[in-house]
N, C-alpha and C positions, 0 to 999 in steps of 0.2 A: 504494500500500500504506500502511495506517495503522500507525504505529509504536506499540509496546506502551506505553511510558511515558506519552505524552500521552493515549492512550486510557484507560489505567488511572486517570489523574488525573481526566479528565472523568467517567468512570463513578462514581468516588468522590464527586465534587462533586454529582452528580445522584442519588446513592443507588441506582445501578444495580448489582446483584449479579453479573450475568452479561453478559459482553461478548466481542466477537471483535476481535482486532487482527492485523495482518500478514497480511491476506487479500488475495490478488491481485485486481485489478479483474475479471478474467474469471471468478473464483470467487464474487464477491459475490452475483450474481443467484441462483446455485444455492443458496447458503447461506440467503438470504432466503426463497426459495421453499420450501426444506426446512422451515424454522422455521414458516412460515405453514401448510404442510400438516399440521404437528403441532398446529395451533391456537394457536400462540404469538403473543403480541403483539410486534411488531417495531418498534423505533425505529432508523431508519437515519440516520446523520449523516455528511455528506461535504462536501468543499470544492472539488471540481473535476470535470472532464469524465470522469474515471475512475469517477465514481459513476453515470453514466448507465444502465448496465445494471442496477444494483441498484435505482435509483429508478424504473425503468419498471414495477416490480411494485407501486408505491404504490397502496394501496386507500383511502387517507384523504386528508387535506389536507396539501399540501406548503407549505413556506414558503421564500421566498428572502430571505436576510438580506443 
């Protein structure tokens, strides 16, 4: 689960107006799919194995840092 404060900070640094925090790993894929179905552009940032289900919906280029 991604905590609110660091998520808010990163969004502010990147100029992102809308973000989601404190989403459980099992709910991330559904959230990404829902936003994509609405035609939204989705930026998904994660740091661990809990991101696998959300990242499998990737339709663009991924980058491993």
